[in-house]
Each structure stands twice: as structure tokens, then as C-alpha cells.
DOLUM-691913 format. One line per 8 residues: their letters; for each residue x, y, z of N, C-alpha, C, CB. Coordinates in steps of 0.2 Angstrom, whole numbers, always signed. Glycine has a CB too. Example, Ala and Ser with C-alpha at 12.3 -4.5 7.8 and 13.67 -1.06 7.14 Angstrom:
AS	+66:-28:+39:+62:-22:+39:+66:-16:+39:+57:-22:+45 | +64:-11:+35:+68:-5:+36:+64:+0:+39:+70:-3:+29 $
% end
This chain:
MFYWLQDP	+545:+254:-114:+549:+256:-120:+557:+258:-118:+546:+262:-123 | +557:+261:-112:+564:+263:-110:+568:+257:-108:+564:+268:-105 | +565:+252:-104:+568:+246:-102:+570:+242:-108:+563:+242:-98 | +566:+242:-113:+567:+238:-119:+573:+240:-123:+561:+238:-124 | +574:+247:-123:+580:+250:-126:+587:+247:-122:+580:+257:-126 | +586:+246:-115:+592:+244:-111:+593:+236:-112:+591:+246:-104 | +587:+233:-113:+587:+225:-113:+584:+223:-119:+584:+222:-107 | +587:+223:-125:+584:+221:-132:+581:+214:-132:+590:+222:-137 $
GWDRKGVP	+583:+210:-127:+581:+203:-127:+574:+202:-123:+586:+199:-124 | +572:+208:-120:+565:+208:-116:+560:+205:-120:+564:+215:-114 | +556:+200:-117:+551:+196:-121:+544:+200:-121:+550:+189:-118 | +543:+206:-118:+537:+210:-118:+532:+206:-114:+535:+211:-125 | +533:+201:-110:+528:+198:-106:+529:+199:-99:+528:+190:-108 | +535:+198:-97:+537:+199:-90:+538:+206:-88:+543:+195:-88 | +536:+208:-81:+537:+214:-79:+545:+216:-79:+534:+215:-72 | +547:+221:-81:+554:+223:-82:+557:+222:-75:+555:+230:-84 $
VGVRGKFG	+563:+220:-75:+567:+219:-68:+568:+225:-65:+573:+215:-70 | +567:+226:-58:+568:+232:-55:+563:+237:-54:+574:+235:-57 | +557:+235:-58:+552:+240:-58:+549:+241:-51:+546:+238:-63 | +548:+236:-47:+545:+237:-41:+550:+238:-35:+541:+230:-39 | +548:+242:-30:+552:+243:-24:+554:+251:-24:+558:+239:-25 | +557:+252:-18:+559:+259:-17:+564:+262:-22:+562:+260:-10 | +568:+257:-26:+572:+260:-31:+569:+259:-38:+579:+256:-30 | +563:+257:-38:+560:+256:-45:+554:+261:-46:+557:+249:-45 $
DKKLSEEL	+548:+258:-46:+542:+263:-47:+542:+268:-42:+536:+259:-47 | +543:+267:-36:+543:+272:-31:+548:+278:-32:+543:+270:-24 | +554:+276:-33:+559:+281:-35:+558:+285:-41:+566:+277:-36 | +555:+281:-46:+554:+285:-52:+548:+290:-51:+552:+280:-58 | +543:+288:-48:+537:+292:-47:+539:+298:-43:+531:+288:-43 | +543:+297:-38:+545:+302:-33:+549:+307:-37:+550:+300:-28 | +554:+305:-42:+558:+310:-46:+554:+313:-51:+564:+306:-49 | +549:+310:-53:+544:+314:-58:+541:+319:-54:+539:+309:-61 $
TNRYITLH	+538:+318:-48:+535:+323:-45:+540:+329:-43:+532:+320:-38 | +546:+327:-41:+551:+332:-39:+552:+337:-45:+557:+329:-36 | +551:+334:-51:+553:+338:-57:+547:+342:-60:+556:+334:-62 | +541:+342:-56:+535:+345:-57:+532:+342:-64:+536:+352:-59 | +533:+335:-65:+530:+332:-70:+523:+329:-68:+534:+325:-72 | +518:+330:-72:+511:+329:-69:+508:+323:-73:+507:+335:-70 | +511:+320:-78:+508:+315:-82:+506:+309:-78:+512:+313:-88 | +510:+308:-73:+508:+302:-69:+503:+303:-63:+515:+299:-66 $
DAITAFGE	+500:+309:-63:+495:+311:-58:+498:+310:-51:+489:+307:-59 | +504:+311:-50:+507:+311:-43:+506:+304:-40:+504:+316:-38 | +506:+299:-44:+505:+292:-41:+512:+290:-38:+504:+287:-47 | +512:+287:-32:+518:+286:-29:+521:+279:-30:+517:+286:-21 | +517:+274:-32:+520:+267:-34:+515:+264:-39:+520:+263:-27 | +516:+266:-46:+512:+264:-51:+512:+256:-51:+514:+267:-57 | +517:+253:-50:+518:+245:-50:+513:+242:-45:+524:+243:-49 | +512:+245:-39:+508:+243:-34:+501:+244:-37:+509:+246:-28 $
NLGWKGNV	+499:+250:-39:+493:+251:-42:+490:+247:-47:+492:+258:-44 | +495:+244:-51:+493:+240:-57:+493:+232:-55:+499:+240:-62 | +494:+231:-48:+493:+224:-46:+499:+220:-46:+487:+221:-49 | +505:+223:-47:+511:+219:-47:+514:+218:-40:+516:+223:-51 | +511:+221:-35:+514:+220:-28:+514:+212:-26:+511:+224:-23 | +519:+209:-25:+520:+202:-23:+518:+197:-28:+515:+201:-17 | +517:+199:-34:+515:+195:-39:+519:+197:-46:+508:+194:-40 | +525:+200:-45:+528:+202:-51:+530:+197:-56:+534:+206:-49 $
RAFNLEED	+533:+191:-54:+535:+186:-59:+530:+182:-62:+540:+182:-55 | +524:+182:-59:+518:+179:-62:+514:+183:-67:+514:+176:-56 | +516:+189:-67:+512:+194:-71:+514:+194:-78:+512:+201:-68 | +509:+193:-83:+510:+193:-90:+507:+199:-93:+507:+186:-93 | +511:+204:-95:+509:+210:-98:+505:+209:-105:+515:+214:-100 | +507:+204:-109:+503:+203:-115:+496:+200:-114:+507:+198:-119 | +495:+198:-108:+488:+196:-106:+484:+201:-103:+488:+189:-103 | +487:+206:-101:+483:+211:-97:+480:+216:-102:+488:+215:-92 $
SRFNSFLA	+474:+218:-101:+470:+222:-105:+473:+229:-106:+463:+222:-103 | +476:+231:-101:+479:+238:-101:+485:+239:-105:+481:+240:-93 | +488:+233:-106:+495:+233:-110:+495:+230:-117:+500:+230:-106 | +490:+225:-118:+491:+220:-123:+490:+224:-130:+486:+215:-123 | +486:+229:-130:+485:+232:-137:+491:+236:-139:+479:+237:-136 | +494:+240:-134:+500:+244:-135:+506:+239:-137:+502:+248:-129 | +507:+234:-133:+512:+229:-135:+512:+226:-141:+513:+224:-129 | +506:+225:-144:+504:+222:-150:+507:+227:-156:+497:+220:-151 $
QVADADPS	+505:+233:-154:+507:+238:-159:+515:+239:-160:+504:+245:-157 | +518:+238:-155:+526:+239:-155:+530:+233:-155:+528:+243:-149 | +526:+227:-156:+530:+221:-156:+535:+220:-161:+524:+215:-157 | +534:+223:-167:+538:+222:-173:+543:+228:-174:+535:+221:-179 | +543:+233:-169:+547:+239:-169:+555:+237:-169:+545:+244:-164 | +559:+239:-174:+566:+238:-173:+569:+243:-168:+569:+239:-180 | +575:+243:-167:+578:+247:-162:+578:+254:-163:+586:+245:-161 | +578:+256:-169:+577:+263:-171:+570:+266:-170:+579:+265:-178 $
ERQKIADY	+565:+262:-171:+558:+263:-170:+557:+264:-163:+554:+258:-174 | +560:+259:-159:+559:+259:-152:+562:+266:-149:+563:+253:-148 | +567:+268:-151:+570:+274:-149:+566:+280:-150:+577:+275:-152 | +562:+280:-156:+558:+285:-158:+552:+285:-154:+556:+285:-165 | +549:+279:-152:+543:+279:-148:+545:+281:-141:+541:+272:-147 | +551:+279:-138:+553:+282:-132:+554:+289:-131:+560:+278:-130 | +557:+292:-137:+558:+299:-137:+551:+303:-137:+562:+301:-143 | +546:+300:-141:+539:+303:-141:+536:+303:-134:+535:+299:-146 $
LAQRFAES	+537:+297:-130:+534:+296:-123:+538:+301:-119:+535:+289:-121 | +544:+302:-119:+548:+307:-115:+546:+314:-116:+556:+306:-117 | +544:+315:-123:+541:+322:-124:+535:+323:-121:+541:+323:-132 | +530:+318:-121:+524:+318:-118:+525:+320:-110:+520:+312:-119 | +529:+317:-107:+531:+318:-100:+533:+325:-99:+536:+313:-97 | +538:+327:-103:+541:+334:-103:+535:+339:-104:+546:+335:-108 | +531:+338:-108:+525:+343:-109:+521:+344:-104:+522:+341:-116 | +521:+339:-99:+516:+339:-94:+519:+342:-87:+514:+332:-92 $
KRERAPLP	+525:+345:-88:+528:+349:-83:+524:+355:-81:+535:+350:-84 | +522:+356:-75:+519:+362:-73:+522:+365:-67:+511:+360:-71 | +527:+369:-68:+531:+372:-62:+528:+379:-61:+538:+373:-64 | +525:+380:-55:+522:+386:-53:+528:+391:-51:+518:+385:-46 | +527:+397:-55:+532:+402:-54:+531:+405:-47:+531:+408:-59 | +536:+407:-43:+536:+410:-37:+532:+417:-37:+543:+411:-34 | +529:+419:-32:+525:+425:-32:+530:+431:-32:+520:+425:-26 | +528:+436:-35:+533:+442:-35:+533:+445:-28:+531:+448:-40 $
PVAADVLT	+538:+449:-26:+538:+452:-19:+531:+456:-18:+544:+457:-19 | +529:+456:-12:+522:+459:-11:+524:+466:-7:+517:+455:-7 | +521:+471:-9:+522:+478:-5:+519:+477:+2:+519:+484:-9 | +522:+481:+6:+520:+481:+13:+513:+483:+14:+525:+486:+17 | +510:+487:+9:+503:+490:+10:+498:+485:+7:+503:+497:+7 | +500:+479:+5:+495:+475:+2:+493:+470:+7:+499:+471:-4 | +487:+469:+8:+484:+464:+13:+484:+457:+10:+477:+467:+15 | +489:+453:+12:+489:+446:+10:+485:+442:+14:+497:+444:+9 $
FTRARTLF	+484:+436:+13:+480:+431:+17:+484:+431:+24:+480:+424:+14 | +491:+430:+24:+494:+429:+30:+494:+436:+34:+502:+428:+29 | +494:+442:+31:+494:+448:+35:+486:+449:+38:+496:+454:+31 | +482:+447:+34:+475:+447:+36:+473:+443:+42:+470:+446:+30 | +476:+437:+41:+475:+432:+47:+478:+435:+53:+479:+425:+45 | +484:+437:+53:+488:+440:+59:+484:+446:+61:+495:+443:+57 | +481:+450:+57:+477:+456:+59:+471:+454:+62:+475:+461:+53 | +467:+448:+60:+461:+446:+62:+462:+444:+70:+459:+440:+58 $
YTLLGTPT	+468:+440:+71:+469:+437:+77:+471:+443:+82:+474:+432:+77 | +474:+448:+80:+476:+453:+84:+470:+457:+86:+481:+458:+80 | +465:+458:+82:+459:+462:+83:+455:+457:+88:+455:+463:+77 | +455:+451:+87:+451:+446:+91:+453:+446:+98:+451:+439:+88 | +460:+448:+99:+463:+448:+106:+463:+455:+109:+469:+445:+106 | +460:+460:+106:+460:+466:+108:+455:+467:+113:+459:+472:+103 | +456:+469:+120:+451:+470:+125:+446:+476:+123:+455:+471:+132 | +440:+474:+121:+435:+479:+120:+429:+478:+123:+435:+480:+112 $
GGHIQQFL	+429:+473:+127:+422:+471:+130:+418:+467:+126:+419:+477:+133 | +421:+464:+120:+417:+460:+116:+414:+464:+110:+411:+458:+119 | +416:+471:+109:+413:+474:+103:+416:+473:+97:+414:+482:+105 | +423:+473:+97:+427:+471:+91:+426:+464:+89:+434:+472:+91 | +425:+459:+94:+424:+452:+93:+417:+451:+90:+425:+448:+100 | +412:+455:+92:+406:+454:+89:+406:+456:+82:+401:+458:+93 | +409:+462:+81:+410:+465:+74:+413:+460:+69:+413:+471:+74 | +418:+456:+71:+422:+452:+67:+418:+446:+65:+428:+450:+70 $
IAALLHQF	+414:+443:+70:+410:+437:+69:+404:+439:+65:+408:+434:+76 | +401:+444:+66:+395:+446:+62:+397:+448:+55:+392:+453:+65 | +403:+451:+54:+406:+452:+47:+407:+446:+43:+412:+456:+47 | +410:+441:+47:+411:+434:+43:+404:+431:+42:+415:+429:+48 | +399:+431:+46:+393:+428:+45:+389:+431:+40:+389:+428:+52 | +390:+438:+39:+386:+442:+34:+389:+440:+27:+387:+449:+35 | +396:+439:+27:+399:+437:+21:+397:+431:+18:+407:+438:+21 | +397:+426:+23:+396:+419:+20:+388:+417:+21:+400:+414:+25 $
RQRYGFLI	+384:+421:+24:+377:+419:+24:+373:+423:+19:+374:+420:+31 | +375:+429:+17:+371:+433:+12:+369:+429:+6:+374:+439:+11 | +373:+425:+4:+371:+421:-3:+365:+417:-2:+377:+417:-5 | +364:+415:+4:+358:+410:+6:+352:+414:+8:+360:+405:+11 | +352:+421:+8:+347:+425:+10:+346:+426:+17:+341:+422:+7 | +351:+425:+21:+351:+426:+28:+352:+434:+30:+356:+422:+32 | +349:+436:+35:+350:+443:+38:+354:+442:+44:+344:+447:+38 | +359:+446:+45:+363:+446:+51:+362:+452:+55:+371:+445:+50 $
RTHHPDAS	+359:+451:+61:+357:+456:+66:+361:+456:+72:+350:+456:+67 | +364:+462:+74:+368:+462:+80:+364:+466:+86:+375:+465:+79 | +366:+465:+92:+363:+468:+98:+369:+470:+102:+358:+464:+102 | +368:+475:+107:+373:+477:+111:+376:+471:+116:+371:+482:+116 | +382:+470:+115:+385:+464:+119:+384:+464:+126:+392:+464:+118 | +383:+470:+129:+382:+470:+137:+374:+470:+139:+385:+477:+139 | +370:+470:+134:+363:+470:+135:+360:+463:+137:+359:+473:+129 | +356:+463:+142:+353:+456:+144:+348:+454:+138:+349:+457:+151 $
DKSDETAG	+349:+448:+136:+345:+445:+131:+337:+445:+133:+347:+438:+129 | +336:+444:+139:+329:+444:+142:+326:+451:+141:+329:+441:+149 | +330:+456:+144:+327:+463:+143:+327:+466:+136:+331:+467:+148 | +332:+463:+132:+333:+465:+125:+328:+462:+121:+340:+465:+123 | +325:+456:+124:+320:+452:+120:+324:+449:+113:+314:+456:+118 | +330:+447:+114:+333:+444:+109:+336:+437:+111:+339:+448:+107 | +338:+433:+106:+341:+426:+108:+348:+426:+109:+339:+422:+102 | +351:+432:+107:+359:+432:+107:+361:+439:+105:+362:+426:+104 $
DIEELRDG	+368:+439:+106:+371:+446:+103:+371:+446:+96:+378:+446:+106 | +371:+440:+92:+371:+440:+85:+366:+435:+83:+378:+438:+82 | +361:+437:+79:+356:+433:+76:+356:+432:+69:+349:+436:+79 | +354:+426:+67:+354:+425:+60:+346:+424:+58:+358:+418:+57 | +344:+428:+53:+336:+427:+52:+336:+426:+44:+333:+434:+54 | +330:+423:+43:+328:+422:+36:+321:+422:+35:+331:+415:+33 | +319:+426:+31:+312:+428:+30:+308:+430:+37:+308:+421:+27 | +312:+433:+41:+309:+436:+47:+309:+431:+53:+302:+438:+46 $
LLIRAYEV	+312:+424:+51:+312:+419:+56:+319:+419:+59:+310:+413:+54 | +320:+418:+66:+326:+417:+69:+329:+410:+67:+326:+418:+76 | +335:+409:+64:+338:+403:+63:+343:+401:+68:+341:+403:+56 | +347:+405:+69:+353:+404:+74:+354:+410:+78:+359:+402:+71 | +357:+409:+84:+359:+415:+88:+366:+413:+92:+354:+417:+94 | +370:+419:+93:+376:+418:+96:+377:+423:+101:+382:+419:+90 | +381:+420:+107:+383:+425:+112:+390:+427:+111:+382:+421:+119 | +391:+433:+112:+398:+436:+112:+400:+438:+119:+399:+442:+107 $
TVRPDWKN	+405:+434:+122:+408:+436:+129:+415:+436:+129:+405:+431:+134 | +418:+440:+133:+425:+440:+134:+427:+439:+142:+429:+446:+132 | +421:+436:+145:+422:+435:+152:+426:+429:+154:+415:+434:+156 | +430:+429:+159:+435:+423:+160:+431:+417:+162:+440:+425:+165 | +424:+418:+165:+420:+413:+168:+415:+411:+163:+417:+415:+174 | +416:+411:+156:+411:+410:+151:+409:+403:+151:+414:+411:+144 | +413:+398:+153:+411:+391:+154:+406:+390:+159:+417:+386:+155 | +406:+394:+164:+401:+393:+170:+395:+396:+168:+404:+397:+176 $
RISNLNIQ	+394:+400:+163:+388:+403:+161:+384:+399:+155:+390:+410:+158 | +387:+394:+153:+384:+390:+148:+377:+387:+150:+388:+384:+145 | +377:+385:+157:+371:+382:+160:+366:+387:+160:+373:+379:+166 | +368:+393:+162:+363:+399:+162:+360:+400:+155:+366:+405:+165 | +364:+400:+150:+362:+401:+143:+357:+395:+141:+367:+401:+138 | +358:+389:+143:+354:+383:+141:+347:+384:+144:+357:+377:+143 | +347:+386:+151:+341:+387:+154:+337:+393:+151:+342:+389:+162 | +340:+398:+149:+336:+404:+146:+333:+401:+139:+341:+410:+145 $
LQE	+337:+397:+135:+335:+395:+129:+329:+391:+130:+340:+392:+125 | +329:+387:+135:+323:+382:+137:+317:+386:+138:+325:+377:+142 | +318:+391:+142:+312:+395:+144:+309:+399:+138:+314:+401:+149 $
% end
């Protein structure tokens, strides 16, 4: 419709000149997105999506099922009616604008996601012999597993699993059955201890 206003002699069959390419559909889609318009669903090149790529001149809009009904309705529109239709479409685009307002300033005592993430990693790196690390992992497991009916049980990180008769420092149980077990270690040689863990599990 907007092209028709600029080129009154357009036959409504051929794809408007300049639609395809980085200065056509891609540029228009990019500018709509930059203006927070959502009616185009963030499409980056609608001409390409419609099958016009490499075949623009052979494409007939009046024979395409996506366009023929609309073109038939506006075929007899005079210039003033074309302008009204274009204005209506422009209004539809404008109404689809969804601009997110910036968040208000956050007080220093509010625990935001970023601050919580920083706190989590600070605690995770605190030398406590594995105690804080076990607490953090157990807390996360409790939060995300309780909805499925899992019980999270912890054991002393320094205790031997064999003497403690456990499968790991943190255990997941459901209906009294052991589902998963985790080892908590801050030892620098933890990679060398994986084989020992495998042997113990096999036993």
C-alpha cells in the first residue's frame, strides 16, 4: 500500500522495486525492530521468507494465495482510499509497539539476581573444607527437587562413605530409595580420586 502511494502506476502484480536486499526488506525489518514494533514478529527479511529471494521478477502477487484476496479488495481503491488504508496499516504497526520501561533504581539492600549470583560464587570460593559448598548444592537440589517428591539428605563432608554407610556427601532419595549421590570435595587432587569413587560404587 505504501509503495502504491509512491508509484500510482504499480500493476499490483510485480513485487515492488527495491523490496529485496539490505536496503529493502532487511532494512525495513531492522528499523521496525529498533523502534520496538512487534507486528512483524522480529522477522529479519520478510521478502526472503515469502519466497521472493532470487525470483523477484517472476513472482506474481495476484496469483499468490497470501496476497490475492487483499489485492482484489483494494483493486478499485482511488488515491484517497489508498491513503486511508495505508494510514490504518500504519496505525496497526504503531499499536504493536512494545517498549519495555527501564527498571527503577534498586536499593543496595535488595538482593537482585546479579547480586545473588556474585554472592553465590563468593560463597562457593570460600575455604570451609567443603561445608559451605555442600550447603549451597544441597539447598539448590532441595529447591528444584522437592516438587518431584525427592528428599535431600546430607552427611559430613569429611566422613568416609564406607564407614558412614552412605553413597555420598549429598543424597537424593524418593520413597526411601536412593536415586542419586554427590561427593563434595575441595581437594586439589579431586581428579585423581574419581577412580577411587568408581571402585567404591562398583563394590
